[in-house]
C-alpha positions as CSV (number, residue, x, y, z in Angstrom):
1,M,-196.0,102.5,119.8
2,V,-197.3,102.2,116.3
3,S,-199.2,99.1,115.2
4,T,-198.3,97.5,111.9
5,E,-201.4,95.4,111.6
6,R,-203.6,96.0,108.7
7,M,-207.4,95.9,108.9
8,D,-209.3,94.9,105.7
9,L,-212.0,97.5,105.2
10,G,-213.5,95.5,102.3
11,L,-212.8,98.2,99.7
12,K,-212.0,97.2,96.2
13,D,-210.1,98.9,93.5
14,A,-212.6,100.6,91.2
15,A,-212.3,99.9,87.5
16,G,-212.8,102.9,85.4
17,C,-214.2,105.8,87.4
18,S,-214.1,106.9,91.0
19,C,-217.9,107.3,91.6
20,C,-218.4,103.6,92.5
21,S,-216.6,100.3,92.7
22,S,-219.0,98.3,90.6
23,S,-217.1,96.5,87.8
24,T,-220.2,94.8,86.3
25,A,-223.9,95.5,86.3
26,S,-226.6,93.6,84.6
27,T,-230.4,94.1,84.7
28,P,-232.7,91.3,83.8
29,L,-235.5,92.1,81.3
30,D,-239.1,90.8,81.1
31,L,-239.9,90.1,77.5
32,T,-243.7,89.9,77.0
33,E,-245.8,89.4,73.9
34,G,-245.9,92.4,71.5
35,V,-242.6,93.8,72.8
36,Q,-239.5,94.2,70.6
37,R,-236.0,93.5,71.9
38,I,-233.3,95.8,70.5
39,E,-229.6,95.4,71.4
40,I,-227.0,98.1,70.9
41,A,-223.4,98.6,72.0
42,V,-222.5,101.8,73.9
43,D,-219.0,103.1,74.4
44,G,-217.6,104.9,77.5
45,M,-219.7,103.4,80.3
46,T,-217.6,102.4,83.4
47,C,-219.9,102.3,86.4
48,S,-223.4,102.1,87.8
49,H,-223.8,105.8,87.5
50,C,-223.2,105.5,83.7
51,V,-225.8,102.7,83.6
52,A,-228.3,104.9,85.4
53,S,-227.7,107.8,83.1
54,V,-228.2,105.8,79.9
55,T,-231.2,103.9,81.4
56,E,-232.9,107.2,82.3
57,E,-232.4,108.8,78.9
58,L,-233.6,105.7,77.0
59,S,-236.5,105.1,79.3
60,A,-237.8,108.6,78.5
61,L,-238.3,107.6,74.8
62,E,-241.9,106.9,73.8
63,S,-242.8,103.2,73.7
64,V,-239.7,102.1,75.7
65,Q,-240.9,99.6,78.3
66,E,-237.5,98.5,79.9
67,V,-233.8,99.1,79.5
68,G,-231.2,96.6,80.6
69,V,-227.4,97.1,80.6
70,E,-224.6,94.6,80.7
71,L,-221.8,96.9,81.8
72,N,-218.3,96.3,80.3
73,P,-215.9,98.8,81.8
74,G,-213.1,99.6,79.3
75,G,-215.1,98.2,76.4
76,A,-218.5,98.4,74.7
77,S,-221.4,97.8,77.0
78,T,-224.5,95.9,75.7
79,V,-227.7,97.9,76.1
80,T,-231.0,96.0,75.6
81,I,-234.1,98.0,75.0
82,L,-237.7,96.5,75.1
83,S,-240.1,98.6,73.2
84,T,-243.7,98.3,72.0
85,K,-242.9,100.1,68.7
86,V,-240.0,100.3,66.4
87,L,-237.6,103.0,67.7
88,D,-236.2,105.7,65.5
89,V,-232.4,105.3,65.3
90,D,-231.8,109.1,65.5
91,R,-233.8,109.3,68.7
92,V,-231.9,106.4,70.3
93,R,-228.6,108.0,69.3
94,A,-229.7,111.4,70.6
95,A,-230.7,109.8,74.0
96,I,-227.3,108.0,74.3
97,D,-225.5,111.3,73.4
98,E,-227.6,113.2,75.9
99,A,-226.4,110.7,78.6
100,G,-222.8,111.5,77.6
101,Y,-221.9,108.3,75.7
102,S,-221.9,107.1,72.1
103,L,-223.2,104.2,70.1
104,V,-220.4,101.9,68.8
105,D,-220.0,102.3,65.0
106,G,-222.2,100.0,63.0
107,D,-225.0,99.9,65.7
108,A,-228.5,101.2,65.2
């Protein structure tokens, strides 16, 4: 005899990629005196692995204190960088490229 009952496993349809089921991610930032806040838009991020890759590359830049990401699968994600110095646009773009993503035209 075959049972036709379904058991909910709590799985959700992943938006974007198959490496996780997170559809949103946001990291709070601690803005202290003497720290600059820079916001950029990044294309192509779909999951928490994407967030981790971009965060890792940007965090490696000199003077970067924190990186926060508001993930928007299927659109441009907002990336906020807290830095003690003005960041060079080419270095930011190179870090985003190294992570495998791109700045939205008009940013940085």
